[in-house]
C-alpha positions in Angstrom: 214.6 81.7 -11.4 215.6 80.2 -8.0 213.2 80.7 -5.1 214.4 81.4 -1.5 214.2 78.5 1.2 211.5 79.1 3.8 213.3 78.3 7.5 211.0 77.7 10.2 211.8 80.4 13.0 210.2 81.0 16.4 207.1 82.5 15.7 207.2 83.3 11.9 208.9 82.1 8.7 212.1 83.7 7.5 213.9 83.1 4.3 217.4 81.8 4.0 219.7 82.9 1.0 223.2 81.5 0.2 225.6 84.0 -1.3 224.8 82.6 -4.8 221.1 83.4 -4.7 221.4 86.5 -2.7 220.4 88.7 -5.3 217.6 86.7 -6.3 216.6 86.6 -2.6 216.8 90.4 -2.2 214.5 90.5 -5.3 211.9 88.6 -4.1 211.9 90.2 -0.5 211.5 93.5 -2.4 208.6 92.4 -4.6 206.9 90.9 -1.3 207.1 94.3 0.1 205.7 96.4 -3.0 202.9 93.9 -3.0 202.3 94.5 0.6 202.2 98.3 0.3 200.0 98.0 -2.7 197.7 96.0 -0.9 197.6 98.3 1.9 197.2 101.3 -0.3 194.0 99.8 -2.0 192.4 98.8 1.3 192.8 102.2 2.8 191.9 104.1 -0.2 188.4 102.8 -0.3 185.6 105.3 0.2 184.5 106.0 3.5 180.9 104.7 4.4 178.6 107.5 4.4 175.5 107.4 6.5 172.9 110.0 6.9 170.6 110.2 9.8 167.4 112.0 9.1 165.2 113.3 12.1 161.7 114.0 10.6 160.9 116.9 13.1 162.3 120.3 12.7 164.0 120.6 16.2 167.9 121.1 15.4 168.9 120.4 18.8 167.5 117.1 18.8 169.2 116.5 15.5 172.6 117.5 16.9 171.9 115.1 19.9 171.2 112.0 17.7 174.0 112.8 15.3 176.5 112.7 18.4 175.0 109.5 19.8 175.4 108.0 16.4 179.0 109.1 16.0 179.9 107.5 19.3 178.9 104.1 18.0 179.6 104.4 14.6 183.1 102.4 13.2 186.1 104.5 12.7 185.6 104.2 8.7 182.1 105.7 9.0 181.0 109.4 8.5 177.8 110.2 10.3 175.6 113.4 8.9 172.5 114.2 10.9 169.8 116.4 9.1 166.3 117.4 9.8 163.7 119.0 7.1 163.4 122.9 6.7 159.7 122.7 7.2 157.2 120.3 9.5 156.3 119.6 13.0 158.6 120.5 15.7 158.1 117.4 17.5 156.3 114.1 16.3 153.6 112.7 18.7 150.5 111.6 16.6 149.4 110.5 13.2 148.9 113.4 11.5 152.5 115.0 12.4 154.0 111.8 11.2 152.0 112.3 7.9 153.3 115.5 7.5 156.8 114.8 8.2 157.2 111.9 5.7 157.4 114.5 3.0 160.3 115.9 4.8 161.9 112.7 5.2 161.6 112.3 1.3 163.0 115.5 0.6 166.5 114.8 3.0 166.4 111.3 0.9 166.5 113.1 -2.6 169.0 115.6 -1.3 171.3 112.6 0.2 171.1 111.0 -3.2 173.1 113.9 -4.8 175.8 113.7 -2.2 176.4 110.0 -2.6 175.2 108.7 0.8 175.5 104.9 1.2 172.6 104.6 3.7 169.7 106.3 5.6 168.5 106.0 9.0 164.7 107.7 9.7 165.3 108.9 13.3 161.5 108.5 14.4 160.2 105.8 16.4 157.1 105.9 14.2 159.5 105.2 11.1 157.4 108.1 9.0 157.8 107.8 5.3 160.0 104.5 5.6 158.8 102.6 2.4 158.2 105.8 0.5 162.3 106.5 1.1 163.0 103.0 0.1 161.5 103.9 -3.3 163.7 107.0 -3.7 167.2 105.2 -3.5 169.2 101.9 -3.9 170.7 102.7 -0.5 169.6 100.9 2.4 167.0 102.8 4.5 166.3 101.8 8.2 163.6 102.9 10.6 164.8 103.1 13.9 161.8 101.0 15.3 162.4 98.3 13.2 166.0 98.1 13.9 165.5 98.2 17.7 162.8 95.4 17.4 165.3 93.4 15.2 168.2 93.9 18.1 166.2 93.5 21.0 164.6 90.1 19.7 168.3 88.7 19.2 169.1 89.3 22.8 165.9 88.1 24.5 162.8 86.3 24.1 160.3 89.2 25.2 160.9 92.9 25.4 159.0 95.9 26.7 158.9 99.3 24.9 158.9 102.4 27.0 158.1 105.5 24.8 157.1 109.1 25.4 153.4 109.7 25.6 150.6 107.5 25.9 149.1 108.3 22.6 151.8 107.3 20.7 151.7 103.6 22.0 149.3 102.5 19.4 151.9 103.8 16.8 154.5 101.3 18.2 151.9 98.9 18.4 150.9 98.8 14.7 154.4 98.8 13.9 155.0 95.6 15.9 152.1 93.8 14.0 153.4 95.2 10.5 157.0 94.1 11.1 156.3 90.5 12.6 157.2 91.3 16.3 154.0 91.4 18.2 154.7 88.3 19.8 158.1 89.4 21.1 156.9 92.4 22.8 155.1 92.1 26.3 153.8 95.5 26.5 154.4 99.3 25.4 154.6 101.6 28.1 154.5 105.4 28.3 156.8 107.6 30.6 154.2 110.5 29.7 157.3 112.7 28.9 156.7 115.0 25.7 159.1 114.5 23.3 160.6 118.2 23.4 161.0 117.6 27.4 164.0 115.2 26.4 165.9 118.3 25.2 164.5 120.9 27.7 164.3 118.9 30.9 166.7 116.0 30.3 167.4 115.1 34.0 163.8 115.0 35.1 162.8 113.1 31.6 165.4 110.4 31.8 164.5 109.9 35.6 160.8 109.5 34.7 161.9 106.9 31.9 164.1 105.1 34.3 161.0 104.8 36.9 158.8 103.4 33.9 161.7 100.7 32.9 161.8 99.7 36.4 158.0 99.1 36.3 158.5 96.9 33.1 161.2 94.8 34.5 159.3 93.8 37.7 156.0 93.5 36.0 156.4 92.3 32.5 158.3 89.2 32.4 161.0 90.4 29.8 164.7 90.3 29.0 165.3 93.6 27.5 163.8 97.0 27.2 163.3 99.1 24.0 163.5 102.8 24.1 160.8 104.5 21.9 161.8 107.8 20.6 164.7 109.1 18.6 165.4 111.6 21.4 166.5 109.2 23.8 169.4 108.3 21.7 171.8 109.5 24.2 170.1 108.2 27.3 170.6 104.2 26.5 173.8 103.2 28.4 173.0 105.4 31.6 169.2 103.8 31.7 170.6 100.3 31.2 172.8 101.0 34.0 170.1 102.1 36.5 167.8 99.4 35.2 170.4 96.4 35.2 168.9 95.4 31.9 170.1 95.1 28.4 168.5 98.6 26.7 168.2 98.7 22.9 167.7 102.3 21.3 166.9 102.9 17.8 169.5 105.2 16.2 172.4 103.6 17.6 170.9 100.1 16.7 170.1 101.4 13.1 173.3 102.9 12.5 174.9 99.3 13.2 172.7 97.7 11.0 173.1 100.1 8.1 177.0 99.4 8.3 176.5 95.9 8.2 174.3 96.0 5.0 176.6 98.4 3.3 179.5 96.1 4.3 177.6 93.2 2.6 176.9 94.9 -0.5 173.1 94.8 0.3 170.8 97.3 -1.5 167.2 98.1 -1.6 165.4 96.0 -4.2 164.2 97.6 -7.0 162.0 94.3 -8.2 158.6 95.1 -7.2 156.8 97.7 -5.1 160.1 99.4 -4.0 161.2 100.1 -7.5 161.6 103.8 -8.2 158.4 105.9 -8.6 156.9 105.6 -11.6 157.4 108.7 -14.1 154.6 111.2 -13.7 154.0 115.0 -12.9 153.2 116.4 -9.8 151.3 119.7 -9.2 151.0 122.6 -6.9 153.7 122.9 -4.2 155.0 119.2 -5.0 155.6 119.9 -8.7 159.5 119.6 -8.1 159.0 116.0 -6.7 157.4 114.9 -10.1 159.5 112.4 -12.1 159.7 113.1 -15.8 159.0 110.8 -18.7 162.0 109.6 -20.3 160.1 109.2 -23.4 
């Protein structure tokens, strides 16, 4: 079969055919068009990436705020769903509430597994139930504190955290130590704003957060600020403009990390401690969480 001759034209290559080769040239061009259509269809027929955001508290208004913030930052091929447990604390501001909420996180992951979720984001800055959630799925599971620390360390040598209440600062400090970021964080600060005030009295809350961020900028010798609550998901851009520093917010950071992990084909390792739970019965109100023994 005779192939058409490639002739250089301004800006691209075109094919030149004499009258003898006309039919072969047309057939070749048609084949190229068909191949291009098939490639296009194959690329666009791929499944849309599905990321589930889990708000570990039971306040549905905050869940909606978190979901909206994530959708604004997500890629066009990403579907975001946001959920919260049916039972648990309305806000998480201490160790006890975190412990209770971790069971709700596990329930939401198990439901997501039935829906083919590609990645999960735990949208509470204490990252409650993070490792337990990773045991339940091969999909990546990202806590917003861990995501925010990683992002902040990539754009600054030192950062400070501005969270809600002073009693939660120790939780953030524990996570910094656990995740290996203690040397990157100059200080954990509290705006002394209860979590639910981020929904009920947002204007006053964000002003108090900005004031604390300005104190961090003036006193902490930092290059960036991390916002220490999932309920601040929609405040990042406004706070950054007012403070004049890069501001990292964990929900949006975690969504972009989740997209990257799924795009790279990276899943939660099932070798070692994050393997699926061993088969065993559970009793009482948790009987439905038991894993039957296949033997």
